[in-house]
Backbone as CSV, one residue per row, in Angstrom:
resi,resn,N_x,N_y,N_z,CA_x,CA_y,CA_z,C_x,C_y,C_z
1,UNK,22.305,7.010,-9.229,23.394,6.635,-8.339,22.875,6.389,-6.926
2,UNK,21.982,7.273,-6.447,21.425,7.105,-5.108,20.699,5.780,-4.989
3,UNK,19.988,5.401,-6.045,19.233,4.156,-6.014,20.154,2.941,-5.976
4,UNK,21.261,3.021,-6.663,22.224,1.928,-6.653,22.783,1.750,-5.244
5,UNK,23.137,2.843,-4.605,23.658,2.766,-3.242,22.609,2.242,-2.279
6,UNK,21.382,2.667,-2.447,20.301,2.209,-1.589,20.080,0.713,-1.752
7,UNK,20.070,0.235,-2.971,19.896,-1.194,-3.223,21.059,-1.970,-2.621
8,UNK,22.274,-1.461,-2.788,23.443,-2.110,-2.210,23.332,-2.175,-0.695
9,UNK,22.955,-1.088,-0.067,22.816,-1.052,1.387,21.738,-2.008,1.867
10,UNK,20.623,-2.035,1.177,19.535,-2.938,1.548,19.958,-4.390,1.402
11,UNK,20.592,-4.709,0.301,21.037,-6.078,0.060,22.043,-6.492,1.113
12,UNK,22.971,-5.617,1.422,23.974,-5.923,2.436,23.334,-6.145,3.791
13,UNK,22.423,-5.285,4.151,21.802,-5.368,5.463,20.910,-6.588,5.614
14,UNK,20.281,-7.021,4.530,19.338,-8.123,4.636,20.005,-9.491,4.650
15,UNK,21.191,-9.605,4.117,21.806,-10.936,4.033,23.289,-10.879,4.384
16,UNK,23.621,-10.229,5.454,25.034,-10.033,5.738,25.403,-10.502,7.135
17,UNK,26.657,-10.855,7.258,27.201,-11.148,8.572,27.924,-9.904,9.072
18,UNK,28.437,-9.949,10.288,29.039,-8.757,10.898,30.179,-8.161,10.068
19,UNK,31.150,-8.952,9.577,32.209,-8.342,8.757,31.673,-7.642,7.513
20,UNK,30.666,-8.225,6.894,30.077,-7.605,5.708,29.354,-6.316,6.078
21,UNK,28.587,-6.350,7.160,27.896,-5.149,7.625,28.886,-4.050,7.986
22,UNK,30.002,-4.448,8.592,30.979,-3.456,9.040,31.690,-2.763,7.883
23,UNK,31.728,-3.370,6.715,32.399,-2.729,5.568,31.851,-1.338,5.296
24,UNK,30.536,-1.166,5.419,29.973,0.161,5.183,30.358,1.118,6.308
25,UNK,30.660,0.606,7.489,31.065,1.451,8.617,32.512,1.934,8.456
26,UNK,33.337,1.078,7.835,34.757,1.386,7.685,35.006,2.672,6.918
27,UNK,34.136,2.997,6.025,34.321,4.193,5.208,34.542,5.415,6.104
28,UNK,33.739,5.529,7.140,33.845,6.677,8.048,34.645,6.372,9.313
29,UNK,34.491,5.150,9.840,35.049,4.849,11.155,36.397,4.156,11.128
30,UNK,36.906,3.817,9.960,38.228,3.208,9.853,38.200,1.693,9.979
31,UNK,39.328,1.085,9.673,39.465,-0.370,9.628,39.110,-1.035,10.947
32,UNK,39.398,-0.363,12.056,39.169,-0.936,13.382,38.109,-0.174,14.173
33,UNK,37.311,0.625,13.517,36.278,1.452,14.176,36.919,2.419,15.164
34,UNK,38.120,2.856,14.827,38.890,3.705,15.738,38.661,5.200,15.529
35,UNK,37.943,5.553,14.485,37.762,6.967,14.163,36.367,7.453,14.550
36,UNK,36.312,8.495,15.361,34.991,9.084,15.620,34.604,9.966,14.442
37,UNK,33.365,9.905,14.060,32.880,10.753,12.973,31.666,11.522,13.471
38,UNK,31.827,12.797,13.682,30.713,13.627,14.109,30.418,13.550,15.588
39,UNK,31.060,12.633,16.268,30.871,12.548,17.714,32.247,12.581,18.363
40,UNK,32.258,12.630,19.639,33.532,12.725,20.351,34.147,11.367,20.641
41,UNK,33.396,10.305,20.415,33.843,8.980,20.823,33.888,8.036,19.618
42,UNK,34.998,7.335,19.476,35.110,6.329,18.424,34.301,5.104,18.839
43,UNK,33.674,4.431,17.886,32.898,3.235,18.229,33.709,2.205,19.010
44,UNK,34.976,2.073,18.679,35.805,1.065,19.347,36.032,1.352,20.824
45,UNK,35.820,2.585,21.246,36.045,2.904,22.662,34.811,2.637,23.520
46,UNK,33.703,2.272,22.879,32.483,1.954,23.612,32.484,0.495,24.044
47,UNK,31.748,0.204,25.111,31.543,-1.200,25.467,30.567,-1.794,24.466
48,UNK,30.465,-3.102,24.455,29.526,-3.776,23.556,28.098,-3.302,23.815
49,UNK,27.737,-3.173,25.080,26.383,-2.737,25.428,26.126,-1.288,25.010
50,UNK,27.113,-0.425,25.199,26.964,0.976,24.785,26.808,1.076,23.267
51,UNK,27.588,0.272,22.554,27.525,0.296,21.099,26.159,-0.206,20.629
52,UNK,25.690,-1.294,21.225,24.372,-1.827,20.854,23.284,-0.794,21.125
53,UNK,23.354,-0.163,22.273,22.357,0.853,22.638,22.351,1.996,21.618
54,UNK,23.538,2.488,21.270,23.637,3.596,20.314,23.090,3.186,18.951
55,UNK,23.431,1.988,18.495,22.951,1.533,17.189,21.434,1.363,17.176
56,UNK,20.882,0.884,18.267,19.424,0.758,18.361,18.783,2.136,18.306
57,UNK,19.359,3.091,19.014,18.812,4.450,18.984,18.911,5.054,17.586
58,UNK,20.029,4.827,16.905,20.139,5.308,15.522,19.088,4.630,14.648
59,UNK,18.957,3.321,14.796,17.999,2.574,13.980,16.572,3.102,14.171
60,UNK,16.243,3.441,15.418,14.905,3.945,15.722,14.779,5.444,15.480
61,UNK,15.881,6.034,14.974,15.916,7.463,14.652,15.712,8.350,15.882
62,UNK,16.195,7.884,17.040,16.095,8.660,18.273,17.412,9.346,18.627
63,UNK,18.465,9.002,17.965,19.783,9.528,18.299,19.989,10.838,17.546
64,UNK,20.030,11.940,18.262,20.172,13.229,17.587,21.355,14.043,18.092
65,UNK,22.145,13.487,19.001,23.249,14.252,19.568,24.411,14.421,18.590
66,UNK,24.489,13.576,17.590,25.589,13.604,16.638,25.204,14.379,15.383
67,UNK,26.171,15.050,14.817,25.937,15.750,13.563,25.674,14.798,12.413
68,UNK,26.095,13.570,12.567,25.917,12.575,11.515,24.794,11.592,11.823
69,UNK,23.849,11.986,12.681,22.769,11.086,13.087,21.945,10.607,11.896
70,UNK,21.704,11.455,10.922,20.910,11.051,9.760,21.645,9.995,8.939
71,UNK,22.941,10.156,8.795,23.738,9.176,8.056,23.710,7.838,8.784
72,UNK,23.916,7.893,10.096,23.901,6.663,10.882,22.530,6.008,10.844
73,UNK,21.488,6.791,11.002,20.133,6.235,10.976,19.850,5.553,9.645
74,UNK,20.276,6.167,8.566,20.086,5.580,7.237,20.848,4.272,7.102
75,UNK,22.071,4.241,7.627,22.896,3.046,7.482,22.444,1.880,8.339
76,UNK,21.822,2.129,9.465,21.461,1.026,10.367,19.964,0.754,10.448
77,UNK,19.164,1.475,9.706,17.712,1.328,9.846,17.208,-0.070,9.514
78,UNK,17.941,-0.832,8.717,17.518,-2.182,8.360,18.241,-3.255,9.174
79,UNK,19.057,-2.860,10.146,19.740,-3.837,10.986,18.726,-4.502,11.914
80,UNK,18.838,-5.794,12.042,18.018,-6.521,13.010,18.709,-6.431,14.371
81,UNK,18.011,-6.871,15.401,18.645,-6.919,16.729,19.876,-7.819,16.688
82,UNK,19.795,-8.916,15.946,20.943,-9.828,15.826,22.097,-9.153,15.098
83,UNK,21.816,-8.408,14.047,22.865,-7.669,13.342,23.590,-6.722,14.297
84,UNK,22.820,-6.023,15.105,23.403,-5.058,16.046,24.258,-5.777,17.074
85,UNK,23.761,-6.871,17.591,24.535,-7.661,18.549,25.827,-8.160,17.909
86,UNK,25.708,-8.716,16.704,26.876,-9.270,16.003,27.914,-8.203,15.679
87,UNK,27.470,-7.051,15.210,28.429,-6.009,14.836,29.099,-5.418,16.083
88,UNK,28.378,-5.347,17.187,28.967,-4.859,18.434,30.068,-5.799,18.920
89,UNK,29.801,-7.092,18.822,30.815,-8.092,19.197,31.992,-8.025,18.226
90,UNK,31.708,-7.910,16.947,32.751,-7.875,15.923,33.691,-6.683,16.120
91,UNK,33.148,-5.541,16.448,33.991,-4.358,16.661,34.916,-4.561,17.860
92,UNK,34.430,-5.221,18.899,35.300,-5.513,20.041,36.395,-6.501,19.622
93,UNK,36.055,-7.465,18.763,37.059,-8.405,18.248,38.100,-7.685,17.399
94,UNK,37.661,-6.695,16.646,38.605,-5.903,15.846,39.630,-5.210,16.733
95,UNK,39.193,-4.767,17.893,40.110,-4.106,18.813,41.196,-5.063,19.289
96,UNK,40.819,-6.309,19.552,41.809,-7.317,19.936,42.773,-7.578,18.784
97,UNK,42.247,-7.629,17.575,43.086,-7.829,16.391,44.052,-6.659,16.220
98,UNK,43.553,-5.453,16.392,44.393,-4.257,16.260,45.505,-4.267,17.300
99,UNK,45.159,-4.613,18.513,46.143,-4.665,19.598,47.223,-5.699,19.284
100,UNK,46.835,-6.869,18.806,47.798,-7.912,18.458,48.720,-7.457,17.331
101,UNK,48.153,-6.785,16.331,48.972,-6.283,15.224,49.960,-5.223,15.695
102,UNK,49.518,-4.344,16.588,50.408,-3.309,17.113,51.528,-3.928,17.934
103,UNK,51.202,-4.939,18.735,52.227,-5.618,19.535,53.227,-6.335,18.644
104,UNK,52.747,-6.948,17.570,53.645,-7.633,16.635,54.563,-6.636,15.937
105,UNK,54.026,-5.488,15.564,54.845,-4.451,14.927,55.892,-3.915,15.896
106,UNK,55.498,-3.714,17.150,56.445,-3.225,18.162,57.548,-4.251,18.387
107,UNK,57.202,-5.515,18.455,58.202,-6.580,18.654,59.147,-6.654,17.467
108,UNK,58.606,-6.488,16.266,59.429,-6.506,15.067,60.409,-5.324,15.053
109,UNK,59.915,-4.185,15.495,60.762,-2.996,15.551,61.900,-3.186,16.552
110,UNK,61.569,-3.726,17.707,62.592,-3.989,18.722,63.623,-4.992,18.197
111,UNK,63.161,-6.002,17.518,64.053,-7.014,16.968,65.007,-6.410,15.946
112,UNK,64.512,-5.472,15.154,65.364,-4.851,14.134,66.412,-3.914,14.756
113,UNK,66.152,-3.446,15.968,67.093,-2.575,16.650,68.242,-3.345,17.301
114,UNK,68.060,-4.626,17.500,69.100,-5.430,18.158,70.245,-5.755,17.271
């Protein structure tokens, strides 16, 4: 089973775009990267540069402040610099999508109250 997951992770990391790469992140961090796992800060609350920096540190196995550093290091060790840049941008785009969905839901709720 471990080997199957490893092969899947490697395949995903080697030939994936940001949405595909982010699928493995969603398991812990949620649909919009809104959930912190093992740290005090959700990925979505970081700036693009902060997120890129953290992912690079995880990839290089230098990030040890989080209880889940080993999990993160394993998940991002095959990310290229471009992957990290793309996923950082994608997570910020997810935040805009989440905000738009929340605004649409709020507008729908207000409309139903009228």
